[in-house]
N, C-alpha and C positions, 0 to 999 in steps of 0.2 A: 485628526491625529496623523502624523507622518510615520509610515511604517515601511522599512526597507527589508526586502527579502534577499538573501544571498545563497548562492549555491555554486560550488566548484567541484563537480563530480569526476570520478575516474572515467566513467562512461555514462552515456545518457540515451534513453530510448523513450518513446511515448508510451508510458505505462501508468500504473496506479498512482505512484508518487507524483508524477508530473501532472496527471489529471487533477489530483486533489490539491496540489499547490496552486495550479491555475484557477481552480474553482474558488479557493480561499482568497487569492489576490483579487480576482474579479468581484467576488462577493463583498469584500471589504471596501473596494473602490466604489461599488454601486451604493454602499451605505454612507458614502461621503468622506471616507478616509483617503488620504494622499498616499498611494501605494507606488513603490518603485522596486526595481530589481537590479542587483549587481552580481555579476558572476560570469562563468564560462559555459553554463549549461545551454547547449544549442536549442533544445526543445523549449525551455522557458523564455529564451531570448526571442525566438521566432514566434511562438504563440502569444507571448505577452505583447508583442508589437501589434498584433491584430486587434487587441482590445485597448490600445492606447495606454498601456502601462509603461511608464518611463523606464527604459532599460539601458544599462551600461554594460557593454562587454568588457571583461577584464580577465586576462590570463595570468595566473600566479604560479602555476606548476602543479604537478600531480599530488593528490592527497596521500597521507600516510596509511593507506588501507591495503597495500600489497608489500611484498618484501622489498621490491625495488623502490616503491613509493616511500617507504619508511626511511631507507638510506638517503634518498634524494631529499626528503623533507629535513632530515638532520643537517644536511649541508646547506640547504637553501632557505631555511626558516626565517632568518633575519631579513633577507632581501624580500621574501614573500610578505613579511609583516610590514615592511616599509611601503611596499606597493599597495597593500590594503589600506594603510593609514592615509597615504596620499589620496587615494580614491575617495575615502570617507571624508577627508577634509575639503575636497573639491566640491562637495554637494551640500545642500542645506541639511543641517543637523537633524537626523530623525529622532522621533520620540522613542522608537523601539526598532530593534533589529531582530528579524526571525532568521536564524541560521540553520541551514539544512546539511552542510557538509562538515567533516571533521577539521579541515584546514582552518576555516575561519573561526571555528569554536576554539581551537588551540591558540590562534594568532591574534584574534580581535576581541575576544570576550573581556579580558582584563582592561584593555584600553577603552572600550566602549563604556563599561560600567564606571570607570573613572571620570568619564565625560558626562555622567548622569543619564546615559541611554539605557533603557530597559532591554535586557537581552533574553531572548527565547531560543531554545534549541528544539527544533521540530524533528522528531525521529520517525522516519518512514521505513528505514531499512531493517532487514532481518539481522538479528544479533547472531554473529558467528565468530569464527576464529580471527577474522579481520579486526574484531574488537576485543574479544576475551584474551587473545594472546598478543595484543598490541603493546609494544613498549611505551606508548604514549598514554595508555590507560590511566596510570596514576595521576598524570597531569590533568586528564579530563575529569577524573573524580574530584580533584581539588577545585577546578574551575566550575564544576556543576553546582557548587555551593553559592555561586554568585549569579547564576542564571536560573531561569525557570525552564525545565524540560517538559515538552509536550509530547506525549506518546499517543499513538492512534488507537490504542486498546488498553484495557486493564491488564491483559497478559503482558504486553510490552512494558507497562509501568512496573509491574512486579519484577520483571527480569532486570530492569535498570536499577531498581532499588537493591536487588540482590548483588548487583555489581558494585554497589557502594554509593549510588546517587542518593542524596538526601530525600527522604520520603516527602518532607514538607515542601520541597521545591520541585516535585515531580507530579504531573497531572496526566489524566487520560481524557482525550476528546476523540470519540469515534469519528471516522470519516463520514462525510455527508454526500448524498446523491443529488445531482441536479435532475429532479424528476421530469422536467420538461424535455430532456433528451429522449424520453421514451413515451411522449404524449401520444404518438400515433400507433403505438404497439398495443395489442390486445390478445390475450390468451384465448384459445379455443379448446375447451376441455374435451378429452377423449376418454371413452369408457372401454375401449378394446384395442388390440394390436400390441406389438412388441413394445416393451418399455424403452423409451428414447432417452438416453443419458447424454448430458453434455458436460464438457470440462473446458474452461478457459484458463490457461496457465502457461507460464514459462517452462520450457522443456529442460529442466535441470534437476539434479538429484534431490534437492530439498523440497521440490514441489510434489514428489511422489506420484507422478503420472504413470510410471511403470507399475506401481502397486494397483492402480485403478485398472490398467489393462489386464493384469493377472486376475483381478477380481472378476472382471467381465467374462474371462474364459471359464469361470466356474458356473455361470448362469446362462441357461439357454434363453432364447427369445428376448434378448436385450441387445440394443445397438448403442454404440458410443461414437460421438463426434468430438474430437479434440481440436481446439483452436489455440495455436501457439507455436512459437519457434524457440530455439535455444541450442546450447552446445551439445545436448544429449539427444537431439532429434534423430540422428542415425541409429542410436541405441533403441529408441522407442520404436522406430520403424522396423528394426530387426526383430524386436520382441513380438510385434504384431504378426510378422511373417512366421516366426518360430512357433507361435501358438495357433497358427492357421486361422487368424481372425480377420483376414483381409475383407471378408464379406460382411463383417459386423462392426468393424472399427475404422473410422475415417479420420485422417489427420490432415488438417489444412492450416496454413500459416496465419490466416486472418479471416475476418468476416466483415463485409461492408456495412452491416447493421446488426450490432450485438443485441439490441432490443428485440428485433425480430427473431434472432437466434434463440434468446431466452424463451420466447413465446412458442417456439416450435418444438421444444424439448419437454419431457415430463419431469425431469429432475436435473439439477446442476450439482456436480460433485467437485469439491475442492479437497484433494487428497494429501495435503501438505504433510510431509513426514518430519519436518523441522520447523522451528519458529517462523511463522508467517504473520507479520505485524498486524494486518487487519483481514484482508480478503474482500476487496471491494466488489469483485464480480458476484460474490454470494449475496451481498446487500442489493446489488442491482437486479439480480434474478428474483429475489424475494419481493422487491418493489413491484414486479410485474406478476406476482402470484405464482412463481415457479418454486416448488419445494426444493430444499437444499440439503445436502449431506456435507458436513465439514468435519475435519479432525480437531481434536483438542489442542493441536499445535497452532491453530488459526486464531488470531486475535478476536475475530468477530464472535467466536464461540463464547467469549466472556459475557455477551449480551443476549444470547439466545437460550431458548428452553424448549417448551412443548411444541413450538412451531417448526422445528427442524430436527434433523438427526445429527447428533454429535458423537463421533466414534473415536476410539483411541488411535493416535498416530502410529504409522508404520505397521498397520495390520490390514492385509488384503482380505482376511476373513471377515473382519468387522465391516469393511466396505461392502463386501458381497452380501452379508446378512441384511444390511440396511437397504440395499437395492432390492433384495428379494421381498422385503416388507412393502416397498413402495411400488410393487407391481399391482397392489390393490388400488383401483381407481377411487374408491370411496375415501381411503386414507389420504390419497393425493389431493382430493378436493378439500378435505378438512384442513390439511396443511397449507394449501394454497391461500385460503382466506386469512389464516392466522399469520402466515409469512408476510403477506401484503400489509396487514395492520402493523406488525412489528417494524417493518422497514420504514413506513411512513412516520411512525411514532419516534423511532430511535435514530434513524439514519438519513433524515432529510437534510438538505443543504442549509435551509434557514436555521434549523436546530444547531448545526455545527457552527454556523456564523455567530449565532447568539452566544455560544459558549466561548468562542475566541474573543468576541467583543467584550464580554464580561471580564475575562481574564486580562486583556490588554488595558482596559479602562481602570481596573482595580489597581494596577501597578503604576498608574500615572502620578 
């Protein structure tokens, strides 16, 4: 099966969406499908080339996800569509197109379906005002009837259906972890010492890292290591200083080996205060037996139960209470084994690939 992936983002960094898209493209390619990429995403272009995924760089202009982008798109949409159609006609006709950005969903969906190409919209992004207040939303709703929308969690699916997407054309396939990435990592259980809390998140308002820092301030004998960068980094650093937590909270932009990081902490916290489509870091930590605390704004919470703590979003008190309970080493040991089982049963890469293949082949 010939499968074309497209992405024309406003900006791109090596994060969860890129990791998952690359894993999906590589996995489908290894299963014998002919996979290619068309777009302007520098990460997917660079990383795809490493794995011999046929990639074509194409610039069409900024997507309509910002005020300036919406105005620019209104003026340039016809030229952008012509550019996309020329690029599509220059390559061997795909059986399916997996679209990741709003631009090609608006510009290419109708033309592709008329050519008999199955169209899939893959939704990795957080739903925010960029979509709910977007003047192009009515057009997207109409086009969604002719495409299959793939969301990375049941939570995201429910939100898209609430926005007007047809439920019968909207599915959820949770993200999958390439377990071999962490083959050399192994947890060493601890029965004493201060609770070591970790957080891997972008430093922006929606991720709620400030709530976690405030929660840590309420609990003695707890340390926190935050891995991440973002536009609110200065605010987070100022908050750490304001609460006099410099000796207990460490903030660093990256880590050379996330698997090793997960194995050296007692619990991973994902404190998202707004819609977080999945929460890949929580699944990765669970796969290594690290207990997790996530908020109900995280898509992964849709698939979790007794093996984790799910707390209300936007509540530092709820985060603090969950961490207090996890100071019990026996509880952590119990959650560790359950978390590992759940991750391997629900979030493995082969399971994700099976679901995508079943969907793609069904529509042929």
